[in-house]
C-alpha positions as CSV (number, residue, x, y, z in Angstrom):
1,M,19.2,-103.3,-1.3
2,V,19.8,-107.3,-1.2
3,G,22.9,-107.1,0.1
4,T,22.0,-104.6,2.6
5,L,19.6,-106.8,3.9
6,L,22.2,-109.9,4.0
7,G,24.4,-107.9,6.3
8,V,21.7,-107.1,8.5
9,K,20.8,-110.9,9.0
10,A,24.3,-111.6,9.2
11,F,24.8,-109.4,11.7
12,R,21.6,-110.5,13.7
13,R,22.6,-113.9,13.7
14,G,26.1,-113.4,14.9
15,V,24.4,-111.2,18.0
16,F,22.4,-113.9,18.8
17,V,25.1,-116.7,18.4
18,A,27.2,-114.1,20.9
19,S,24.5,-113.8,23.0
20,L,23.9,-117.3,23.6
21,A,27.7,-118.0,24.0
22,V,27.4,-115.4,26.8
23,L,24.7,-116.8,28.4
24,A,25.8,-120.7,27.7
25,S,29.4,-119.5,29.4
26,A,27.3,-117.7,32.5
27,I,25.5,-121.2,33.4
28,V,28.7,-123.3,33.4
29,K,30.3,-120.7,35.7
30,M,27.3,-120.7,38.1
31,L,27.3,-124.4,37.8
32,S,30.7,-124.9,38.6
33,N,30.6,-122.6,41.6
34,R,28.0,-123.4,43.5
35,D,29.8,-126.4,45.3
36,H,33.0,-124.2,46.7
37,S,33.2,-122.5,50.1
38,Q,35.5,-120.2,51.0
39,P,38.9,-121.7,52.7
40,E,38.6,-121.6,56.4
41,N,42.9,-121.6,57.1
42,G,45.9,-120.2,55.6
43,G,45.0,-117.1,52.6
44,W,47.1,-113.9,52.6
45,R,50.1,-113.0,55.0
46,Q,52.3,-109.6,55.7
47,L,55.9,-110.9,54.5
48,A,58.2,-109.1,55.9
49,G,62.4,-108.8,55.5
50,P,64.1,-111.4,53.7
51,D,60.9,-113.3,52.7
52,F,60.3,-110.9,49.6
53,R,63.3,-112.3,48.4
Protein backbone atom coordinates (compact mmCIF):
# COMPACT_ATOMS: atom_id res chain seq x y z
CA MET A 1 0.00 0.00 0.00
CA VAL A 2 2.74 2.44 0.95
CA GLY A 3 4.76 1.62 -2.17
CA THR A 4 1.77 2.34 -4.41
CA LEU A 5 1.16 5.65 -2.67
CA LEU A 6 4.79 6.68 -3.17
CA GLY A 7 4.57 5.69 -6.83
CA VAL A 8 1.46 7.81 -7.32
CA LYS A 9 3.11 10.79 -5.65
CA ALA A 10 6.19 10.41 -7.84
CA PHE A 11 4.03 10.15 -10.95
CA ARG A 12 2.03 13.26 -10.03
CA ARG A 13 5.24 15.16 -9.30
CA GLY A 14 6.66 14.11 -12.67
CA VAL A 15 3.52 15.23 -14.51
CA PHE A 16 3.64 18.55 -12.67
CA VAL A 17 7.31 19.14 -13.52
CA ALA A 18 6.72 18.21 -17.17
CA SER A 19 3.77 20.61 -17.34
CA LEU A 20 5.91 23.41 -15.92
CA ALA A 21 8.62 22.69 -18.50
CA VAL A 22 6.12 22.83 -21.37
CA LEU A 23 4.63 26.07 -20.04
CA ALA A 24 8.06 27.68 -19.61
CA SER A 25 9.17 26.69 -23.11
CA ALA A 26 5.94 28.09 -24.60
CA ILE A 27 6.47 31.40 -22.80
CA VAL A 28 10.10 31.61 -23.95
CA LYS A 29 9.08 30.84 -27.53
CA MET A 30 6.37 33.52 -27.48
CA LEU A 31 8.73 36.13 -26.06
CA SER A 32 11.50 35.34 -28.55
CA ASN A 33 9.20 35.44 -31.60
CA ARG A 34 7.22 38.59 -30.92
CA ASP A 35 9.70 41.09 -32.42
CA HIS A 36 10.49 39.17 -35.60
CA SER A 37 8.78 40.15 -38.83
CA GLN A 38 8.55 38.34 -42.14
CA PRO A 39 11.31 39.07 -44.68
CA GLU A 40 10.31 41.53 -47.38
CA ASN A 41 12.57 40.13 -50.09
CA GLY A 42 14.35 36.89 -50.88
CA GLY A 43 12.88 33.56 -49.99
CA TRP A 44 12.18 30.55 -52.17
CA ARG A 45 12.67 30.52 -55.92
CA GLN A 46 12.09 27.92 -58.57
CA LEU A 47 15.31 26.16 -59.59
CA ALA A 48 15.83 25.16 -63.19
CA GLY A 49 18.47 23.16 -65.04
CA PRO A 50 22.05 23.31 -63.74
CA ASP A 51 21.06 25.08 -60.52
CA PHE A 52 20.13 21.67 -59.07
CA ARG A 53 23.78 20.49 -59.12
